[in-house]
C-alpha positions as a Markdown table, in Angstrom:
| # | Residue | x | y | z |
|---|---|---|---|---|
| 1 | Met | 61.6 | 158.3 | 128.0 |
| 2 | Glu | 60.7 | 154.6 | 128.1 |
| 3 | His | 63.3 | 152.4 | 129.7 |
| 4 | Arg | 65.4 | 150.4 | 127.2 |
| 5 | Asp | 68.0 | 147.8 | 127.9 |
| 6 | Met | 71.4 | 149.0 | 126.7 |
| 7 | Arg | 72.3 | 145.5 | 125.6 |
| 8 | Ser | 69.7 | 145.6 | 122.9 |
| 9 | Leu | 71.5 | 148.5 | 121.2 |
| 10 | Thr | 74.3 | 148.4 | 118.7 |
| 11 | Pro | 77.8 | 149.3 | 120.0 |
| 12 | Glu | 77.6 | 152.6 | 118.2 |
| 13 | Ala | 74.2 | 153.4 | 119.8 |
| 14 | Gln | 75.5 | 152.4 | 123.2 |
| 15 | Glu | 78.5 | 154.8 | 123.0 |
| 16 | Glu | 76.2 | 157.6 | 121.8 |
| 17 | Arg | 73.9 | 157.0 | 124.8 |
| 18 | Arg | 76.8 | 157.2 | 127.2 |
| 19 | Arg | 78.0 | 160.5 | 125.7 |
| 20 | Gln | 74.5 | 161.9 | 126.2 |
| 21 | Val | 74.6 | 160.8 | 129.8 |
| 22 | Ile | 77.9 | 162.6 | 130.4 |
| 23 | Gly | 76.7 | 165.7 | 128.6 |
| 24 | Leu | 73.6 | 165.9 | 130.8 |
| 25 | Arg | 75.6 | 165.2 | 134.0 |
| 26 | Glu | 78.0 | 168.0 | 133.2 |
| 27 | Ser | 75.0 | 170.3 | 132.7 |
| 28 | Gly | 74.1 | 169.7 | 136.4 |
| 29 | Leu | 71.2 | 167.1 | 136.2 |
| 30 | Thr | 70.9 | 164.4 | 138.9 |
| 31 | Tyr | 71.3 | 160.7 | 138.2 |
| 32 | Glu | 67.5 | 160.2 | 138.5 |
| 33 | Ala | 66.7 | 163.0 | 136.0 |
| 34 | Ile | 69.2 | 161.8 | 133.5 |
| 35 | Gly | 67.8 | 158.2 | 133.8 |
| 36 | Leu | 64.3 | 159.5 | 133.1 |
| 37 | Gln | 65.5 | 161.5 | 130.1 |
| 38 | Val | 67.6 | 158.8 | 128.4 |
| 39 | Gly | 65.7 | 155.7 | 129.5 |
| 40 | Leu | 68.2 | 154.3 | 131.9 |
| 41 | Thr | 68.1 | 153.3 | 135.6 |
| 42 | Arg | 69.8 | 155.4 | 138.2 |
| 43 | Asn | 72.5 | 152.7 | 138.7 |
| 44 | Gly | 73.1 | 152.6 | 135.0 |
| 45 | Val | 73.7 | 156.3 | 134.8 |
| 46 | Phe | 76.0 | 156.1 | 137.8 |
| 47 | Asp | 78.1 | 153.4 | 136.2 |
| 48 | Ile | 78.5 | 155.4 | 133.0 |
| 49 | Cys | 79.7 | 158.5 | 135.0 |
| 50 | Lys | 82.0 | 156.3 | 137.0 |
| 51 | Arg | 83.6 | 154.9 | 133.8 |
| 52 | Phe | 84.1 | 158.4 | 132.5 |
| 53 | Arg | 85.7 | 159.6 | 135.7 |
| 54 | Glu | 88.2 | 156.7 | 135.7 |
| 55 | Ser | 89.1 | 156.4 | 132.0 |
| 56 | Gly | 87.7 | 159.5 | 130.2 |
| 57 | Met | 86.2 | 159.1 | 126.8 |
| 58 | Val | 87.9 | 155.8 | 126.3 |
| 59 | Gly | 85.8 | 154.4 | 129.1 |
| 60 | Leu | 82.6 | 155.1 | 127.1 |
| 61 | Gln | 83.6 | 152.7 | 124.3 |
| 62 | Thr | 82.0 | 149.3 | 124.1 |
| 63 | Gly | 84.4 | 146.5 | 124.9 |
| 64 | Pro | 84.1 | 142.8 | 124.5 |
| 65 | Arg | 81.5 | 141.1 | 126.7 |
| 66 | Gly | 81.9 | 138.0 | 128.8 |
| 67 | Pro | 84.9 | 136.6 | 130.7 |
| 68 | Ala | 88.4 | 137.4 | 129.5 |
| 69 | Pro | 89.9 | 134.9 | 127.1 |
| 70 | Gly | 91.6 | 132.0 | 128.9 |
| 71 | Thr | 89.6 | 132.2 | 132.1 |
| 72 | Gly | 87.5 | 129.3 | 133.3 |
| 73 | Arg | 89.6 | 126.6 | 131.5 |
| 74 | Phe | 90.5 | 123.3 | 133.1 |
| 75 | Leu | 94.0 | 123.3 | 131.7 |
| 76 | Thr | 96.7 | 125.9 | 132.1 |
| 77 | Ala | 98.5 | 127.4 | 129.1 |
| 78 | Ala | 101.6 | 125.2 | 129.8 |
| 79 | Gln | 99.5 | 122.1 | 130.0 |
| 80 | Glu | 97.8 | 122.9 | 126.7 |
| 81 | Ala | 101.1 | 123.4 | 125.1 |
| 82 | Thr | 102.4 | 120.1 | 126.4 |
| 83 | Ile | 99.4 | 118.2 | 125.1 |
| 84 | Arg | 99.6 | 119.8 | 121.7 |
| 85 | Gly | 103.3 | 118.8 | 121.4 |
| 86 | Leu | 102.6 | 115.2 | 122.4 |
| 87 | Ile | 99.9 | 114.9 | 119.8 |
| 88 | Cys | 102.1 | 116.3 | 117.1 |
| 89 | Arg | 105.0 | 114.0 | 118.0 |
| 90 | Gly | 103.4 | 110.6 | 118.0 |
| 91 | Thr | 100.3 | 108.5 | 117.8 |
| 92 | Pro | 98.3 | 107.3 | 120.9 |
| 93 | Asp | 99.9 | 103.9 | 121.0 |
| 94 | Ala | 103.3 | 105.5 | 121.5 |
| 95 | Tyr | 102.0 | 106.7 | 124.9 |
| 96 | Gly | 100.4 | 103.5 | 126.0 |
| 97 | Leu | 96.8 | 104.5 | 125.0 |
| 98 | Pro | 94.4 | 101.9 | 123.4 |
| 99 | Phe | 93.8 | 104.1 | 120.3 |
| 100 | Ala | 95.1 | 104.1 | 116.8 |
| 101 | Leu | 94.4 | 107.8 | 115.9 |
| 102 | Trp | 93.9 | 111.0 | 117.9 |
| 103 | Gly | 90.1 | 111.3 | 118.4 |
| 104 | Arg | 88.4 | 113.3 | 121.1 |
| 105 | Ala | 88.4 | 110.3 | 123.5 |
| 106 | Ala | 92.1 | 109.6 | 122.8 |
| 107 | Val | 93.1 | 113.2 | 123.6 |
| 108 | Ala | 90.9 | 113.2 | 126.7 |
| 109 | Ala | 92.7 | 110.0 | 127.9 |
| 110 | Leu | 96.1 | 111.6 | 127.2 |
| 111 | Ile | 95.1 | 114.7 | 129.3 |
| 112 | Glu | 94.0 | 112.5 | 132.2 |
| 113 | Gln | 97.2 | 110.5 | 131.9 |
| 114 | Arg | 99.6 | 113.5 | 131.8 |
| 115 | Cys | 97.7 | 116.2 | 133.7 |
| 116 | Gly | 95.3 | 114.3 | 136.0 |
| 117 | Val | 92.3 | 116.2 | 134.6 |
| 118 | Arg | 89.3 | 114.3 | 133.3 |
| 119 | Leu | 87.4 | 116.1 | 130.5 |
| 120 | Ala | 84.2 | 115.3 | 128.8 |
| 121 | Val | 84.2 | 114.4 | 125.1 |
| 122 | Arg | 82.2 | 117.5 | 124.3 |
| 123 | Thr | 84.7 | 119.7 | 126.2 |
| 124 | Met | 87.5 | 118.0 | 124.4 |
| 125 | Gly | 86.0 | 119.0 | 121.1 |
| 126 | Thr | 86.1 | 122.6 | 122.2 |
| 127 | Tyr | 89.7 | 122.4 | 123.1 |
| 128 | Leu | 90.7 | 120.8 | 119.8 |
| 129 | Ala | 88.8 | 123.5 | 117.9 |
| 130 | Arg | 90.5 | 126.2 | 119.9 |
| 131 | Trp | 93.9 | 124.6 | 119.0 |
| 132 | Glu | 92.8 | 124.6 | 115.4 |
| 133 | Phe | 93.1 | 120.8 | 115.2 |
| 134 | Thr | 90.8 | 119.3 | 112.5 |
| 135 | Pro | 89.9 | 115.7 | 111.8 |
| 136 | Gln | 92.0 | 114.5 | 108.9 |
| 137 | Lys | 92.6 | 111.2 | 107.1 |
| 138 | Pro | 96.2 | 110.2 | 107.8 |
| 139 | Leu | 98.8 | 109.6 | 105.1 |
| 140 | Arg | 100.1 | 106.1 | 104.8 |
| 141 | Arg | 103.8 | 105.6 | 105.1 |
| 142 | Ala | 105.3 | 102.2 | 105.3 |
| 143 | Tyr | 107.2 | 101.5 | 108.5 |
| 144 | Glu | 109.9 | 99.7 | 106.4 |
| 145 | Gln | 111.1 | 103.0 | 105.0 |
| 146 | Gln | 114.7 | 103.7 | 105.8 |
| 147 | Pro | 115.3 | 107.5 | 105.4 |
| 148 | Asp | 118.9 | 107.3 | 106.5 |
| 149 | Ala | 119.7 | 104.6 | 103.9 |
| 150 | Val | 118.0 | 106.7 | 101.2 |
| 151 | Arg | 120.0 | 109.8 | 102.1 |
| 152 | His | 123.2 | 107.7 | 102.0 |
| 153 | Trp | 122.3 | 106.3 | 98.5 |
| 154 | Leu | 121.6 | 109.8 | 97.2 |
| 155 | Lys | 124.9 | 111.1 | 98.6 |
| 156 | Lys | 127.2 | 108.1 | 97.7 |
| 157 | Asp | 125.7 | 105.8 | 95.0 |
| 158 | Tyr | 123.6 | 108.2 | 92.9 |
| 159 | Pro | 126.6 | 110.4 | 91.9 |
| 160 | Val | 128.3 | 107.3 | 90.5 |
| 161 | Ile | 125.3 | 106.6 | 88.3 |
| 162 | Gln | 125.2 | 110.2 | 87.2 |
| 163 | Ala | 128.8 | 110.1 | 86.2 |
| 164 | Lys | 128.3 | 106.9 | 84.2 |
| 165 | Ala | 125.3 | 108.4 | 82.4 |
| 166 | Arg | 127.4 | 111.4 | 81.4 |
| 167 | Arg | 130.2 | 109.3 | 80.1 |
| 168 | Gln | 127.9 | 107.2 | 78.0 |
| 169 | Lys | 125.7 | 110.2 | 77.0 |
| 170 | Gly | 122.8 | 108.4 | 78.4 |
| 171 | Thr | 119.6 | 109.2 | 80.2 |
| 172 | Ile | 118.6 | 108.1 | 83.7 |
| 173 | Phe | 115.1 | 106.7 | 84.1 |
| 174 | Trp | 113.3 | 106.1 | 87.4 |
| 175 | Gly | 111.2 | 102.9 | 87.0 |
| 176 | Asp | 108.6 | 101.1 | 88.9 |
| 177 | Glu | 105.9 | 98.5 | 88.3 |
| 178 | Ser | 102.4 | 98.0 | 89.5 |
| 179 | Gly | 99.6 | 95.5 | 89.0 |
| 180 | Leu | 96.0 | 96.3 | 88.0 |
| 181 | Arg | 93.1 | 94.0 | 88.5 |
| 182 | Ser | 89.4 | 94.3 | 87.6 |
| 183 | Asp | 87.7 | 93.8 | 91.0 |
| 184 | Asp | 84.1 | 94.3 | 91.7 |
| 185 | Val | 83.8 | 97.2 | 94.1 |
| 186 | Arg | 80.2 | 97.8 | 95.1 |
| 187 | Gly | 79.2 | 101.0 | 96.9 |
| 188 | Arg | 75.9 | 101.9 | 98.6 |
| 189 | Gly | 72.6 | 102.9 | 97.0 |
| 190 | Tyr | 69.1 | 103.7 | 98.4 |
| 191 | Ala | 66.4 | 101.1 | 98.3 |
| 192 | Pro | 63.2 | 100.4 | 100.3 |
| 193 | Arg | 63.8 | 99.0 | 103.8 |
| 194 | Gly | 64.1 | 95.2 | 103.6 |
| 195 | Gln | 64.4 | 95.1 | 99.8 |
| 196 | Thr | 68.1 | 94.9 | 99.2 |
| 197 | Pro | 68.9 | 95.6 | 95.5 |
| 198 | Val | 70.7 | 93.0 | 93.4 |
| 199 | Val | 73.4 | 93.7 | 90.8 |
| 200 | Arg | 74.9 | 91.2 | 88.4 |
| 201 | Pro | 78.6 | 91.9 | 87.9 |
| 202 | Cys | 81.1 | 89.9 | 85.9 |
| 203 | His | 83.2 | 87.8 | 88.3 |
| 204 | Lys | 86.0 | 87.1 | 85.8 |
| 205 | Arg | 89.2 | 88.8 | 86.8 |
| 206 | Ala | 91.5 | 90.5 | 84.4 |
| 207 | Asn | 95.1 | 91.2 | 85.5 |
| 208 | Val | 97.7 | 93.4 | 83.8 |
| 209 | Gly | 101.2 | 94.5 | 84.7 |
| 210 | Val | 102.3 | 98.0 | 84.1 |
| 211 | Ile | 105.9 | 99.2 | 84.0 |
| 212 | Ser | 106.6 | 102.9 | 83.7 |
| 213 | Ala | 109.8 | 105.0 | 83.9 |
| 214 | Val | 110.4 | 108.7 | 83.9 |
| 215 | Ser | 113.6 | 110.7 | 83.4 |
| 216 | Asn | 114.8 | 113.7 | 85.3 |
| 217 | Lys | 113.6 | 115.8 | 82.4 |
| 218 | Gly | 110.1 | 114.3 | 82.4 |
| 219 | Glu | 110.5 | 111.8 | 79.5 |
| 220 | Leu | 108.1 | 109.0 | 80.0 |
| 221 | Arg | 108.4 | 105.3 | 79.0 |
| 222 | Arg | 105.7 | 102.7 | 79.8 |
| 223 | Val | 104.6 | 99.2 | 78.8 |
| 224 | Gly | 101.7 | 97.1 | 79.9 |
| 225 | Gly | 100.9 | 93.4 | 79.7 |
| 226 | Asp | 102.5 | 90.3 | 81.1 |
| 227 | Val | 105.7 | 92.1 | 82.1 |
| 228 | Ala | 107.9 | 92.5 | 85.2 |
| 229 | Val | 110.8 | 94.7 | 86.1 |
| 230 | Pro | 114.0 | 92.6 | 86.1 |
| 231 | Thr | 115.6 | 92.4 | 89.6 |
| 232 | Pro | 118.5 | 90.3 | 91.0 |
| 233 | His | 115.9 | 87.8 | 92.1 |
| 234 | Arg | 114.0 | 87.9 | 88.8 |
| 235 | Pro | 116.5 | 88.4 | 85.9 |
| 236 | Gly | 115.2 | 89.4 | 82.5 |
| 237 | Arg | 114.6 | 92.5 | 80.4 |
| 238 | Ala | 111.7 | 94.9 | 80.0 |
| 239 | Asp | 111.5 | 96.4 | 76.6 |
| 240 | Phe | 109.7 | 99.7 | 76.3 |
| 241 | Pro | 107.6 | 100.5 | 73.2 |
| 242 | His | 109.3 | 103.9 | 72.8 |
| 243 | Pro | 113.1 | 103.3 | 73.1 |
| 244 | Val | 115.5 | 106.2 | 73.5 |
| 245 | Pro | 116.9 | 107.8 | 70.4 |
| 246 | His | 119.7 | 106.1 | 68.5 |
| 247 | Gly | 123.1 | 106.7 | 70.0 |
| 248 | Arg | 121.9 | 107.3 | 73.5 |
| 249 | Ala | 122.1 | 104.9 | 76.4 |
| 250 | Ser | 119.5 | 104.5 | 79.1 |
| 251 | Leu | 120.1 | 103.6 | 82.7 |
| 252 | Met | 117.0 | 102.6 | 84.7 |
| 253 | Val | 116.9 | 102.9 | 88.5 |
| 254 | Val | 114.2 | 100.7 | 90.0 |
C-alpha cells in the first residue's frame, strides 16, 4: 500500500488504522510487513503497538495535538490571577500608569510593573482573549456620587416622605429636569480626495427646558418650555399640564 501520512486522516480513520495494525500484529506479522500493508513506516507501526501495550484500546484513541494547555506561557497561573484582579479593581492611573483605560499597552505595562515580565502588544492581546476580556466602552459615573449618603437618605429620610404621602393620600413623584438644544452635529461622508463637501446648516440655536416626573406606579408628568425645577436656590413652582386627580396630593422628590 502507498505510504500515507496519518495526520492527513480524520480522527476516526486514524483510530481504525491503528486497530488494523494491532490486528495484524496479533496475527504474527512483523513491523515491516504491517507497514507495507497499511501504508505506514516501521517506526509508526512500532509506536502504535507500544501505545497498545501501555494503555490498551484507550491508547489507540486520537487525543489533542500540540502542547498541553498552560505550557509555554510567560506568566504563571498565580500571576495571571493577580493581574486580572488588579484590572477589575481599578483603572491604570490608580497604579501609577500613564493610561486612562485598560488597553493592551496598559496591561503590558502593569505586568512589567508587578511581575517584571515584558510582553509584546500582540502577545498581550492573546492573554486578554484567553481571559475573555473584550474591548468595551466604559460607563460614565460622576465621581461626585455619594453612595453612602444615598443609602442613608433611603433608610432615614425617604420613610418620612412615604408616611407623609400616606397621611395625605398623595402620590410621590420623582422629578428631574434637562435642557435640549438644537446643535449642528456633522458626521463624516465620502467625497473625492481633496474635494471636501459643503453643507449649509442653520446656525440659529433653539433651547427648551423639559421637566418630567414619574411615580412609583409609573404615572408620568412632564412639561416643556421655559421652565425650571424649583430648588432652595431657585424658588418657584413648576405646573404640570396633567395634574393629579382631585382630592389627591402630590409630593415631588427632585
